[in-house]
N, C-alpha and C positions, 0 to 999 in steps of 0.2 A: 293601856293599850296604845299605839301610835295611830294619829287620825290621819290617814291618807288623803292629801287634796285640802287639808286644813292646815292653820297655824297650832303649832305645838310650842308648849312652854316646857324645856328640856335641860337637863344636867350634863355638864361635861364628865363623860365617865373615864375617858382616858386620852392620850393623844397618840397619834402615830405618825409614822414620816410622810403620808398624804393626807393628813386631816386630823378629824378628831371625832369620836365615836359620843353620840349624847344619847341618853336613855331616859326612859319617862320612870314615873315611878313603880311600875311593876317590872324594871330592868330591861325592856326592851330597847335594843340600841338601833341605833341608824348613823351612817356615816354623815359627816359634814366634810366635802372635800376642801383641801387646803385653798383652792384660790377663793374661797369664800372668808377665808380667817384673815383678818386685817390686824390683830393683835395678839400677844400670848393668852392661850386659855388654859386655865388651871382646874385640874378636879374638882367639881362642886360647884362651879361657875352656872348659873342660870342664864339661858337665852332663849329668844322665841325665834322660830325658825319656821319655814314651810316645808312640807314633806309629802314626796311625791313618787311614783315609781320611775325608774330609768329604763331604757331599752332592753336591759336585759332583765328586766321585771324584779328588780331589787329597791327595797325602799332607799330613798337618797333625802337629804335636808339641803338648804339653801336660804341663806339672807337677802335672795332676791324677792321682791314682792310680784307675784302675778298681778294681772287684770282682774282676777277673778277667782274664788276658791270654791269649793263644793258647794252646792246650795244656793249660789247666786246666780244672776243675770247679768250679762255684758254684752256689748258691742265690739265683737272681735275681726280683724280682717283675715281672709284667706290668703295663705301664703303659697300653697299648692295643694294638686289635686292629684291621685293615684287610684289605682283598682281597691283600695281599701276604703277611702273616703276622701274628706275634705281635711285640709291641715291649717290651724289658725295660731297665728301669733298671741300668743297666751303672755308675754311680757319676761320669759324666762329664756336665759342663753342656752340654746343647744336642745331646748324642749318646746315642742309644739303640741297644739292639744286636738285631738280628732275628734270629726264629725262623721262616724259612721253613715252611710250612704242610707241606711234605714232610718237615721232621725233627720236626714233633709227634707224640708218642706218642697224645694225647688232644687235643681241643679246647681250647686256652688262652684264658681270659676273663680281662679286667682284673681286677687284685688278686690273683691266684693267685701264689704264690711257687712256682718250677719249678726242680729240679736240672737244669742244662745242662752242655755242652761247649762251649768256646769255639775255634772253628777258623778257619782262613784258607780262604775258599772260592778253588779252582784258577781257576775260571772268571772270577770278577771280581776276585780279590785283594781281597777286603773282608772284614772280621771279620765272623762271623756265629756264630748258635750252633745247637746241637742238643740236643733234649730225648731224643734217642735214644740215651742213653749208652752202653749195651750195646756200640755198635759200637767205641767208641775205649777200651774196657778190657781188657788181657788181650791184646792182640795179638802180645806177644812173649814168651819166657819169662822170669821175674824170676832174678835172680843175687843173691841176698843171703845175709850170713853170719847163723849163729845168733847172736841178741841184738843184730843190728845196729837202730838207730834208724831210724824212717822217719816220715812222717807221713799220717796217715789221715784221709779224709773220711769220718764216719759218714752213712750215708743210709738205712738201712732197716734195721727189727728184724723179725727171725724168730724160730722157736720154738728155734732152736739159740742164737742170740744177735745181734750187728749185724753188717750187711754193711758194708764200708768200701771205699773207693777208696784204693790205697796209690801216694803219690809221684806222684798224677795218671795211674798208668800200669797196675797191678794189681789185681786182686780180693782182697780180704781178709777175715778174720771176726774179730771178738772173741768169744767163747763166753759164753755167759750165767752158766756154772756157775764161770767164773774172775774174775767181776766183784762188787763187794761194793755198788754202785750203778748204778742205770740211765746211761746214755750220752745226750746230747742230740743229736736227729738234725739234722745240717747243720752240726755243729760239728766244726772239724780239730784234732784231738788227736796228741800224739807218742806213738808206740806202738813196740813191738819183735819183732822176728821169731821166733817159736816154731819155727815149720818153713815149708819151701815144699814144696806137695805135688805128686805126679805131674802133676796136672791144671795146674799151674801158680798154683793159687791159694794164699795166704799166710794161715797161722794166725797172730794177733797176740796179743800181751798188753801190759797197761799199765804194767808194771815191768822195769827192766833186769836182774833178778835180786834177791837176798834184799837185798844192802847197800843198791841204791837205794830199794826200797821202805819198807825199815825206817828210813832215813835220812828219808824224805819224812813218813812216819808219826810220827817224833820231834818235827819241826819242828810238826805238826798238834797233837799232844799238848799242847807248850809254848803254842802258840797258843790252845788251847782253854782251857788254865789260866789264861792271862793274864785271860782274858774272866770268869772266874768270881768270884763274892765269897770273897775270902779267898784267891784261887788255889787253890781246894781242889775237887776232884772226888768224888764218893762212887763211885768204881770202882777196883778193884784187880785183881791177877793173878788172885783166887780168884773174880773175876765169872763170871758163865757165858758161854759162846761167842756166846750171842744177844744179851745185854746189849752185850757189846763190838760186836759187829757192828752193832748199833743205832747205837752211840754214836761209833764211829769208822770204819765201814766197812771192816773189817780182820778178820783172825783173831785167835783167842786167841793164836797161836804168836807172830804178829808183833808183838801186841801186847806180850806178856809180853819179848819182846826188847828192843823200842822202851823200855819203862819200865826195862827192866836195864841198858841203856844209858845212859839220863839219870839213873839212880840212882849209876851208877859215876862220872859227869861231874859228880856232885853238883848237879845242877838241880833233882832232885825229891827228896821225901822218900815213902817207902812205908810205908802203915800197914794195919792190919786194913780200915778203912774207906773206904780210898781214897788219894788220890796229891795231893801238895802240891807247888806250885812254890816253890823256894829263893829268896828276894827278899832 
């Protein structure tokens, strides 16, 4: 069965003057217009395409990649508004994504960038979007292991920290007191499960443990030294925690571990005045 609003792995069934028909394992066909074909296709060739419905309600395939597929959240820009609702730039040429008025939390106007959930409307079987994102988060209980890696879409800053949507399914939170630098709203970041709370919300951290955090910091220190005159930085393990935090967005404990590892690997020299890259 063709999955509308999703990527489909299909086979070329036959070529026509205006494109190629692709088929799934059940024989359901969809047209891939000629403008998306850059090289000759042979029957039986497999390809991954995105499938949606055109303005005449016909399934159509494209090799373009939308900003989000069904089941995903994304920040998208309003391109126009009419009596049907607001239309968003979806990343597909000639195809915009509708947010009906019933799915708007506030009146959307042209140029606004809004967080939406992309879903398949059961009545029309068309792909639409909703700005009422709360309806689509946390509808089942998460089952993650401690330290399991997830993807988190950062969408709101609060007094406690940053709210995030975990794997397009669950509520997550990254706490301010566990961060060394602000997070960017709208960015998808890798994160790790610190705990799953009784209410189903997930506490997140941005590193998978001391080893991963220190390894990343070592790379950061080396890159920073490479950019300095004479590969030297006037900062050592005797520097204040505030100075270290301002320079590398890390704790003094992690900084001492990182430069200790680099020293034992003979990548840096440590002096009273700072650290120098061994070149």
